[in-house]
KEMAR-415053 format. One record per atom (N, C-alpha, C, O): residue in one letter; x, y, z. Coordinates in steps of 0.05 Angstrom, whole numbers, plus 5000, padded with zeros to 4 digits. Layout:
BEGIN
AXYZ;...
This chain:
BEGIN
M501949705005;M500350034999;M501750225008;M503050235029;R501350454985;R502850734987;R501150954999;R498750975000;F503251135011;F501051335026;F502551595013;F504751655002;N500151725022;N501352025002;N503052155030;N501852185051;L506452235028;L506852345053;L506152525052;L505952595075;K505152735034;K503952945046;K502152985065;K502653115085;I500052875061;I497952795071;I499152745096;I499152935111;V500052545102;V500752305131;V503152495145;V504052435168;S504152695134;S505752875146;S503853265156;S504753455168;L501353205145;L499053395150;L497953325180;L497853435201;I496953025167;I495352945188;I497252945224;I496653045245;T499152815216;T501652835250;T502453115251;T502253195274;T503353345230;T502453555253;T500353655268;T500453675293;L497953735249;L495453695267;L494853535290;L493153615307;S496153295293;S495053125319;S496953255336;S496053355357;L500453285328;L501853385348;L500853645360;L501053715384;S499753815337;S499554175354;S496454085377;S496054235396;V495153905373;V492153845388;V492953735408;V491553785428;L495653545411;L497053385430;L497853645456;L497453605480;I499053945443;I501354015458;I498654215482;I496354315481;S500454195498;S497654335519;S497954665514;S500254735514;G495954865510;G496155085517;G496655255487;G497455485487;C496055135467;C496555315445;C493355165423;C492054965429;A492955355396;A490355355379;A492355305354;A494655375348;V490555175344;V491255085306;V488755225293;V486455185299;T489755415271;T488155525256;T489455425224;T491855415217;N486855375210;N488055235193;N486555415170;N484055435170;T487955505154;T487855695124;T487855475100;T488455235096;T486855675087;T486655625058;T489555475048;T489455285032;D491055535056;D494255545040;D496655275064;D498155095059;H495955375084;H498255275106;H496755335143;H495155505151;I497755205152;I497055115173;I498155355189;I499655505177;V497455405215;V499455665235;V497955545250;V495555495247;T500255455278;T500155355303;T500555665325;T502455825321;T499155685339;T499155975349;T500455825390;T499655635402;Y501755945394;Y502555715423;Y501856045448;Y501656295448;K501755815465;K500856085479;K503056065496;K504055855502;A503856315503;A506556275531;A505256295551;A502856335554;S507756265572;S506156375608;S507656585622;S506656755637;G510656575613;G513256865624;G511557125629;G512257275647;D509457165613;D508757505628;D505657355634;D503757445621;L505157155650;L502557265659;L502957275692;L505057355703;G500357185705;G500557265741;G497857195742;G496457145723;T497157205762;T494357165773;T494657435809;T496357505824;I491357465803;I490657685822;I488457545846;I486257465838;I489057515873;I486257395885;I483857535896;I483857635919;E481857545880;E479457695887;E477857465912;E476357285909;R478957575935;R478757425953;R475557425959;R474557205965;A474157645958;A470957575966;A469757495948;A467357535943;D471357375935;D469457175910;D470657015906;D470756955882;G472256865923;G473656645919;G475056605894;G474556385883;A476556725883;A476456765852;A479556755846;A481056745866;V480456745819;V483156885820;V483157135787;V481956995771;S483357245782;S483757335745;S486657335745;S488257395763;I486957245719;I489857055710;I490357435692;I488857625691;V492457415684;V494157815684;V496257675658;V497857485659;N495657855638;N497757855625;N499658095634;N498958295646;T502058055626;T504158405639;T504858545627;T506058745636;T504358475589;T505658545566;T503858705570;T504258925581;Q500958595561;Q499558635557;Q497358855575;Q495659015569;R498258765597;R496658955623;R493158995623;R491659175628;S492758665614;S490758565608;S489458345633;S490858215649;V486858345633;V484958065655;V485057935624;V484258035603;E486557605628;E486257485602;E483557295615;E481957215598;G483257245634;G481357135639;G479957055677;G480857185696;R478656905680;R477956955713;R476456605725;R474256515721;V478356505739;V477256245756;V475956205771;V477556125788;E473256175784;E472756155803;E472455985819;E473955815810;G471055825849;G470455595863;G473455615880;G474155385883;L475255795891;L476555595901;L476555685925;L478755715937;G474155745937;G473455795963;G475055855982;G477155885968;D475855916013;D475856266029;D478356246019;D479456026016;L479356486014;L482456676003;L482756866019;L484756996020;S480456906038;S481357126054;S485457146070;S486057336085;H487456956063;H489456996068;H490856796056;H492356646069;A490456766021;A490656636012;A493756675996;A495056876003;S494856545980;S497456555972;S498056365950;S496456175948;I500656365930;I499356305909;I502656155901;I504056285916;V504755915884;V506055815883;V505255825855;V502955835849;Y507955805831;Y507955585803;Y509555365805;Y511455305820;S508355245784;S510354995774;S511355075755;S510355205737;R514854975758;R516055025738;R516555165716;R518355325713;D514555065698;D512855075670;D511355275671;D511455405650;E509755365689;E508855685697;E506255605683;E504655775676;Q505755305678;Q502755315670;Q501055365689;Q499355555687;F501155215711;F499455125743;F500455345760;F502855405765;A498155455769;A498555635791;A496955395825;A494755285827;Y498655415839;Y497555245864;Y496355415884;Y497755495903;V494355475883;V492555645906;V492155475932;V491555235935;F492655725956;F492155585982;F491455786002;F492455966015;G488555625999;G485855786010;G486055806047;G487655676062;R484155986054;R484455926088;R482255676093;R482855526111;D481055666085;D479555406085;D480655086080;D479454876079;G483955156077;G484454826080;G484954686051;G486354506042;G482354966035;G483754806006;G485954875989;G487055095990;L486854635970;L488654645961;L488154625929;L487754395923;T487954795910;T487854875883;T488954855858;T489655075850;K489554645840;K491654725817;K489954795796;K488354645785;V490455095792;V489255145770;V490255205746;V491355425746;D490255055723;D491355115694;D490355415674;D488655445656;I492755635692;I492855845681;I491955935653;I490256105647;L494055725633;L493355825599;L491455695591;L490655735568;N489955465610;N487655345593;N485355505610;N482955445606;Q486455805635;Q484055775642;Q481855615662;Q479655695668;K483055405670;K480855165684;K482055095716;K484255165724;I480054955732;I481354855757;I481954535746;I480754395730;E484254485760;E485454115745;E484254025762;E482253875759;K485254115783;K484653955810;K483554065841;K484254295845;R482653995854;R481654225879;R482153965898;R482453755886;I482153985925;I482553845942;I481854055973;I482554285975;L480153865997;L480454096019;L482153836036;L481253616040;Q485053936043;Q486853756060;Q486953806091;Q488253656105;S485354046103;S484854136128;S482554246137;S480654176123;G481754436163;G479954486167;G481454856159;G479755036157;N483954936157;N484855146166;N488255186159;N490055106173;S488355346130;S490755286119;S492755556128;S491455746138;I495455596125;I495655816122;I498955836107;I501255896113;G497055736079;G500455786058;G501755586055;G500855416071;G503555496042;G506155346029;G507255336004;G506755525989;A508555175997;A510955215980;A511354955962;A510054745963;I513755025942;I512654855920;I515854785920;I517054995915;S518354515923;S519954385921;S522554465906;S522354605886;Q524754385914;Q526054515901;Q525454435864;Q525254615847;D525354085857;D524654085832;D521854085823;D521453935803;G519954205831;G517854265831;G516153995831;G513854085832;K516053805831;K515353545835;K512553525867;K510453415863;L513353665896;L511953715916;L511153905921;L512454105927;V509153885921;V506854115943;V507754065972;V508453865985;A507454295977;A507754376019;A505054516021;A504154686006;V503754396045;V501454616056;V502254586085;V502654356095;S502554876103;S501854956126;S499454936137;S497855086126;N498254746162;N495954846169;N496554956205;N498454956221;Y493455046204;Y492455156231;Y492054946250;Y492954876273;T490454856233;T487154686233;T486854406215;T485654396193;P488454116233;P489154096260;P491854136265;P492854086287;G493454246240;G496954316256;G498454106227;G497353956211;G500554156230;G502754076217;G502554116185;G500954256172;V504153966177;V504153996148;V504753796126;V506753666121;K502453826115;K501653636087;K503453686063;K504253916058;V504253446045;V506053506030;V504653305999;V504553056001;F503653405975;F503453255961;F504153255926;F505353445915;N503453045914;N504453005890;N503953195873;N501653215863;A506353435864;A505053645850;A502453525820;A500153575813;E504053385815;E501553345789;E498953215798;E496753255788;T499453105815;T495652895824;T495152975847;T493452845859;L496053135857;L495353275884;L494653135904;L493353225924;E495952725899;E495352565921;E498152595940;E500552615935;L495952575970;L499252535991;L500252355988;L499552125983;V502652485992;V506152415997;V506752276026;V507152036031;A506752566047;A507052586072;A505552786092;A504753016088;D505452656109;D504252816131;D505452806156;D506152626170;I505453076158;I508053186182;I506053266201;I504453446193;P505753146232;P504453286245;P506053346265;P507753206275;A505353666273;A507453806283;A507053786316;A506053986327;L507853566330;L508153446347;L509953526365;L512253506357;Y509553646394;Y512053746409;Y510853696440;Y508353686440;T512153676464;T511753656480;T511853956496;T513554126493;S508953966517;S508454176526;S510354256556;S512254126564;E509454436565;E511754606587;E511454336615;E513154266632;S507854216609;S507754066631;S507453736617;S505853546619;G509353786605;G510253406598;G508153336573;G508453146557;E505753566574;E503453326545;E504953386514;E506353576508;Q504153206500;Q504853206474;Q501553386463;Q499153376466;K502953476455;K500653756431;K501753776413;K504153786407;Q498753786397;Q499853926360;Q500254156355;Q498754286369;S501554276341;S503154536340;S500454696300;S499554616278;K500454926318;K499355046285;K502155076263;K503855146279;T503355076239;T505655176235;T504955366220;T502555386214;I507155566212;I507555746201;I510355836180;I512555726184;G510055956169;G514156086155;G514555796146;G516655686149;L511555646129;L513055386109;L513955506086;L512355646073;V516655486078;V518155526052;V519455316042;V520055126057;D520155306012;D521555186005;D525255226006;D525955456009;A526955066005;A529755086015;A531054935995;A529654765984;P533554955987;P535254845971;P536654605981;P537654596003;G536454355959;G537354035971;G533953955977;G533853825997;Q531853995967;Q529553865970;Q528253915995;Q526453766002;R529154146011;R527354186033;R525154366029;R524354516011;F524254286063;F521954556069;F523354616097;F525254486107;V522354786104;V523054836126;V519855006150;V519155216140;F518654946168;F517355096182;F517955116204;F519955016214;S515755296218;S515655376240;S512955276264;S510455296262;L513955216277;L511955186306;L510655306321;L510955286346;F508755486309;F508055686328;F506655666367;F506555846384;D505955396368;D505355306401;D507955206414;D508555256437;G509755006389;G511354966402;G515155126404;G517155086417;N514555246390;N516055406402;N519855306382;N522155316392;E519155226356;E520854996350;E521055116314;E519155236304;T523755076300;T523655016271;T524454746266;T525954626281;W523254646243;W523754346228;W524854346204;W524954586198;I525554246192;I527454296167;I526553916154;I527853726161;A524353906137;A523553746126;A525153576105;A523653586085;D526953446100;D529353336086;D528053136059;D529252936054;F525453196042;F525553016021;F527352926005;F526352785988;S529352946004;S532252825979;S532152545971;S530952375985;S533152505953;S532552135958;S535652085930;S536352255914;D536451865932;D538751755911;D537051665897;D538551575880;D535151615891;D534151445863;D531651685854;D529451625844;E532451935859;E529552115861;E526652055860;E524952105843;S526651915887;S523051735891;S522152045889;S523652225896;I519052085875;I517352205890;I515952155917;I515252335932;N515551855922;N515051835946;N517251755969;N516851595988;T519351865966;T521151865991;T519552116018;T518452336020;Q520651876037;Q518551986060;Q521152206079;Q523452106080;P520752446090;P521952616105;P525052566121;P524752386137;K526252626121;K528252656144;K526952826159;K525452956144;I526752916190;I525953146200;I528653276216;I530553136223;T528553406217;T530153536235;T529253846253;T528654066244;K529453756275;K527653956310;K530054046309;K532153906305;L529854366313;L530254566323;L528954646345;L526654736342;K529854616363;K528154746391;K528354956406;K530655026411;N526555096416;N527155306437;N528455556407;N530355706411;I527855556397;I528255866369;I526856086384;I527856306379;G525156096399;G523956406415;G520556306415;G519356156400;K519756426435;K516256436435;K515256516404;K515756696388;Q513756306404;Q511756336395;Q512456556356;Q512156796350;P513356356343;P513656376322;P510856346299;P509356156293;Y511156716287;Y508456786275;Y509156806246;Y507056806232;D511256826232;D511456806206;D514256786197;D515756906212;A515556636173;A518856716171;A518856766141;A516856756125;L521056796136;L522756896107;L525156686109;L526556616128;I525256626085;I528356536074;I529656756052;I528556836031;S531656816061;S533756926049;S533856826020;S534056586015;P533757125993;P534557035966;P535756725956;P534856545942;D538856785975;D539656505959;D539056265976;D539856035970;G537156316004;G535956026008;G539255986024;G541255846019;R538656116037;R542355976065;R540556156089;R541956126109;Y538956256095;Y538256366120;Y535356396123;Y534256566109;Y533756206142;Y531656216155;Y531156376171;Y532256296192;I529856626176;I529056816196;I526456756200;I525056686181;A525356766224;A522656726241;A522057006259;A524257096264;G520757106266;G519557296274;G517457216300;G515457076295;L517757286321;L516957156353;L514557366353;L514457596344;F513057226365;F510157356364;F510557366403;F509557566412;G511557236420;G511557216452;G513957346452;G514557406475;E515457406438;E517757566462;E519657806429;E519857766405;D520658036450;D522358216426;D525557986401;D526957786398;G524858216391;G527357986364;G526857776354;G524657686353;L529157656345;L528557506309;L529457196307;L531557246297;A529457016309;A530356726312;A532056656276;A530956566255;L534356746280;L535956646252;L536756316248;L535656176265;I537956206233;I537455906214;I539255936198;I538655966174;D541855946206;D543055766179;D543255556161;D545055416171;L542455446141;L541355266132;L543555076120;L543354846111;W545455256121;W548555036114;W548754976135;W549654746134;H548355036155;H549754926178;H547654836199;H548254926222;P544754656197;P543154796219;P543354646244;P541654666261;E545454496245;E546454336263;E548754546289;E550154456307;K548354846281;K548654986296;K546055156314;K545855346329;G544754996303;G541055086318;G541655406307;G543455486292;S538955596322;S539055776323;S540056066326;S542356006332;K540056306326;K541556536336;K538956696347;K536856626336;H538756846360;H537457036362;H538157356360;H539057476379;I537657476339;I538957726327;I537357946340;I535757896358;L537658146332;L535258406337;L533558436364;L531158476363;P535058406391;P534458346410;P532758606418;P531758596440;N532358856400;N530858956405;N529159006383;N528459236383;Y528458896366;Y526858916346;Y523358926359;Y522358706361;G521859156368;G519559106368;G519059246393;G516759276402;K521959356408;K522059516436;K522659766430;K522559826406;G523559986453;G524860236436;G522160426457;G521060336477;E521560726443;E520160736459;E516960656460;E516760456447;A514660726470;A512660636479;A510860556448;A509960756435;R510460246436;R508760296412;R507060296413;R505560266433;L506260356384;L503260456380;L501860276386;L502660106403;P499360246374;P497259936370;P498459816346;P499659936328;V498059666347;V499159456330;V496959336302;V495959106303;Y496459516281;Y493659326267;Y494459236252;Y493259216232;K497459116255;K497158896233;K499758876229;K501259056223;M500358586234;M503858496238;M504858366205;M503958196189;P507858586208;P507858606184;P508358356176;P508358186194;H509358266140;H510057996134;H512658006130;H513758156114;L513857816145;L517157726137;L517557786106;L518957946094;E515257576096;E515757606066;E517557766053;E519757736042;G515457976059;G516658176048;G518858346058;G519158576048;W520358276076;W522258336074;W524058346043;W524058176026;A526058696042;A527058706030;A530558666029;A531958776046;V531758526009;V534458506009;V535358655990;V534658615967;A537258875996;A538958865973;A541959115976;A542459345984;G543358845962;G546558855971;G546958695993;G546358465993;N548158816013;N547358646036;N547558726056;N549358736073;L544258846055;L542659116071;L540058926061;L539558856038;A538558866084;A535958776088;A535458906101;A536758926122;F533059086096;F530359296099;F528259086112;F527658866104;V527159236137;V524359096154;V523159246163;V523959466171;P521159156164;P517859326174;P517859346208;P516759166221;A518859526219;A517959496250;A515859476258;A513859556248;V516059326282;V512859326290;V512359536311;V513759596330;G509859646304;G508359816313;G510360146327;G510860306345;H511060046298;H514160426298;H513260486257;H513360356235;H512660706267;H512360846238;H516260866225;H517861056226;S516460616216;S519460606206;S520260466199;S519660256210;V522160436179;V522860086164;V526060126187;V526960336196;L527159836191;L529659806200;L531759696184;L531359486173;V534759876181;V535659686161;V538459536169;V540059686180;I538859376167;I540559136180;I542358956151;I541758866129;D544658976168;D546558946159;D547358616168;D548258536190;M546358436137;M546558266131;M548558066139;M548157836146;S552058256137;S554258076145;S554258026183;S555157826194;T552958276201;T553658266223;T550358196237;T550058146261;W548158206218;W545058216232;W545858456245;W547758376258;K545858666249;K544758746272;K544159046249;K545059066227;Q542359226262;Q541159426254;Q542859606259;Q543759656282;V543859796224;V545360066223;V543660256223;V544060426239;A541860286210;A539060466212;A536660356213;A536160126219;E534860546207;E531760686210;E531360796200;E533260956199;I529060876183;I527461086167;I524961126181;I523860956194;P524261326178;P522361436182;P519461346159;P520261326136;V517061316160;V516761226145;V513661376159;V513161476181;Y511761326133;Y507861446140;Y506361256156;Y504161336166;G507260996161;G505060916181;G506760586185;G508760506172;Q505660466199;Q506060216188;Q506660016174;Q504859896161;P510059896174;P509959826150;P508459586152;P507959506175;V507559446132;V506259216122;V508259026102;V509258816111;F508659076087;F510858996065;F513859216057;F514059426044;V514859126064;V517059196053;V519459006034;V520958816037;M518459216011;M520059025974;M521759205953;M521459415941;S523559005956;S526159085942;S524959065913;S524058855904;R525059335896;R525759255862;R527559055859;R529758995868;P526258985844;P528358585828;P532158755827;P533958585831;D532758975822;D534659105816;D535459285844;D536859485842;G534859215860;G535359335888;G536059585897;G537259685916;R534659675875;R535959985879;R533360125892;R533860235914;E531060125885;E529960185904;E528060035935;E528759805941;I526160165949;I524759955971;I522460105971;I521960335976;W520659865963;W517660005967;W516459905987;W516859685997;V514360145994;V512860026026;V510960076033;V510660316037;N508259856041;N506059956041;N505059946068;N506559836084;F502660036079;F502760016108;F499459916128;F497859796115;A498859966156;A496959836150;A495560056157;A496460286155;F492759996168;F490260136175;F490760246199;F491260116219;P490760526197;P489260676182;P489560836158;P487860936144;K492960846157;K494660896131;K494360796107;K495260936089;N493360566099;N492760406085;N492460416061;N492060226047;D492560766052;D491560906017;D493760986015;D493661196002;T497460906027;T498961096011;T501360886014;T502060816036;L502860775984;L505760785984;L507860895988;L507561055970;Q510060945996;Q513061016000;Q514660925986;Q514360685981;V517061075974;V519160965962;V521960985979;V522061155998;I523460875974;I524860915983;I528360885983;I529560715997;D529561045969;D533161045958;D534460845974;D534660885998;A535560605964;A536960345982;A539960525979;A541860395986;E540460785969;E543160815967;E543560945988;E545160836002;S542861125996;S542261456014;S540261296029;S541261286051;L537561146031;L536461126054;L534461296059;L532961246078;K533961516044;K532461756043;K530061616026;K529661416011;L528761846038;L525161726026;L525061846003;L526162066002;Q523761765977;Q524261915951;Q521961955944;Q521862145928;K520161875948;K516161885930;K515461745951;K516461555964;T512961915954;T510461875965;T508061845949;T506762035940;L507261585944;L504661605930;L502261465933;L502861235942;K498961495928;K497261435936;K494161375922;K492061485915;P495861085924;P494561005908;P490461005910;P488961115895;G489960855934;G486860945942;G487260835965;G489360805978;K484160735973;K483460586005;K484660295997;K484360165976;A486260236022;A485959846025;A488759746006;A488759545992;V491359966010;V492859825995;V494459566004;V496659596015;L493559335999;L494659036007;L496759056002;L498259076020;H497659065975;H499358825958;H501158935936;H500059085920;M503758895932;M505558955906;M506758785896;M507958635912;E507158745866;E508358625850;E510258655835;E509258785816;F512358615831;F513558755812;F513658555791;F513758305795;T513658715764;T514958545727;T517358445740;T518658525759;P517558215723;P520358105725;P523158225731;P524858115745;R523258485717;R525358615712;R524558825717;R525359025704;G522658845739;G522559185760;G521059445742;G520059655752;E521159395714;E520059665699;E517459745713;E516759975716;E516059555720;E512959605731;E511759465756;E511459225761;V511359595765;V509159545797;V506259475810;V504759635821;W505859275808;W502759305805;W501859255836;W502759095852;V499559485840;V499059565859;V496759485871;V495459695874;S495059225884;S491659265896;S491659415909;S493159495927;V489059515900;V487259725920;V485359605923;V484059565903;R484259495949;R481159255949;R479459355951;R477359275941;D479759645971;D476959785974;D476559975945;D474360075941;E477760005934;E477460135904;E476059825876;E474359835858;D477059685883;D476459405868;D478259535839;D477159615819;T481859545843;T482659635815;T485859535834;T486659545858;V486759445810;V489359435811;V491259605791;V491559565767;K492359805807;K493459995784;K497259915787;K498459805806;I498160015763;I500559945751;I502460145755;I501960355742;Y504360145767;Y505260485765;Y509460455746;Y510560235742;N510460685741;N512860615725;N514960635748;N514860845760;T517060445756;T517860525769;T520260675762;T521960745779;A520360735737;A523361065736;A520861285740;A521061525748;T519061185734;T517561585741;T516261605758;T516061825769;H514761335768;H513661325799;H510661455784;H510261675794;K508761395765;K506861445751;K506061255741;K507161075727;E501861295754;E500761115737;E500161115707;E499461295692;I500460915705;I500960945671;I497660715665;I495960755648;A497760545679;A495360375670;A493560335702;A493960455723;S491560135696;S489760035728;S487359835714;S486159905694;L487059615727;L485059385717;L482959345739;L482659425762;K482059215727;K478259265750;K479159005764;K480758865751;A478458885791;A478258765801;A476458745827;A476858915844;Q474458545831;Q473958475853;Q475158485877;Q476058255880;K475758645900;K476958635924;K478358425930;K478358215944;P480358645901;P483758425906;P485958465927;P486158675939;S487358285930;S489058235960;S491858105932;S492358225912;G492857915940;G494957865927;G495657845902;G493857775887;I498057885893;I498257875861;I500957685862;I502357665882;F501557555836;F502757355837;F503357315802;F501857265783;F506357375804;F506857355768;F508457085774;F509357015796;T508556915743;T509956705741;T512756665744;T513956455746;S513456885743;S517156895752;S517456745774;S519156575773;R515956775797;R516556755817;R516756435821;R517456335843;A515956255798;A516955995796;A519155865788;A519155625782;H521756095788;H524056085792;H526456255820;H528856295821;Q524656285832;Q525056395861;Q524956265885;Q522856255897;T527156145896;T527256095923;T524956215947;T524856455953;G523656065954;G522056185983;G520456275963;G519256445977;L518956305932;L516256455931;L515156325911;L512956385904;
């Protein structure tokens, strides 16, 4: 039997094109055109009042679509698969949802606990971990199927000698196929190592427990290079520092006066430690209960300066090139953004985006910053060179903004 090679070639081309995720095939009279969707300039905006996310394009400054049915997003966060096609949405109701942002649909959704507080994706992108308040502990899932791989109860021994389950916070991914998290009730930080010689996805973790790091760690961050894990302490002043190159050395108490000084103002919102900004060898830290940003020398972990600002900082974020630090504030001064020059440490600009500025996200190379303004149902976009508003998008009660460039950054 003889085949027409041109017909076979055409059929094969069409079949492959249809099988490729995120592409469309257009048949014209004289040739086949395959249009691929890219994900590098996409992102998601949490619309927490509706339990939805908007899918946005940062190049076009446009809303590409919307995915609903994501549950309670009142304290939601998102991480991305390394190919940037899937967003893993961590809801406050214990929901873990895998969203296909190219095809704008829910791939899979599970309720894995009663109350969760964020998550992380592993270094190789094969595992997704969720930090839980209720019943506590951390659960780790296969990123492809969302099947449970490991359940890590956060059990600790109380002062009375009773074994209890702790809320977990500050969950981050770390180099070496590790997850790091802290026990709010147990005053501990744990390192869960999922590395294995055979790269098995079902490897059970080796747990390293660092005890007595400080009272009630409430949030944490990992340095951009993945070396240092820093936990904020709700029950005492100061911070707990862990060198992940040498976890055997335990935790070190740094900034012992963090939160002290003159009489503090009422704390309307605890600052997000994930919002620390790093520029060169300096870390810019939101002060607790003060209208100031603290500057820390990361070679000594000592405070070297204090910058007065408009209100109590929530997020203190560095532009990707480290040249500027952008700050938003807690209620009742949450209508404002301020920009600090990272070299002179002086205030450079004050902006007034509108009521309830909740979050900021820089485009991957930092030429723009997107700002969620919840009470005006708007996301405003600023040129970071001129500090002028250049565009805006409508969104229903927007909060967190997450661009796909996070897929390639440790701790995000």
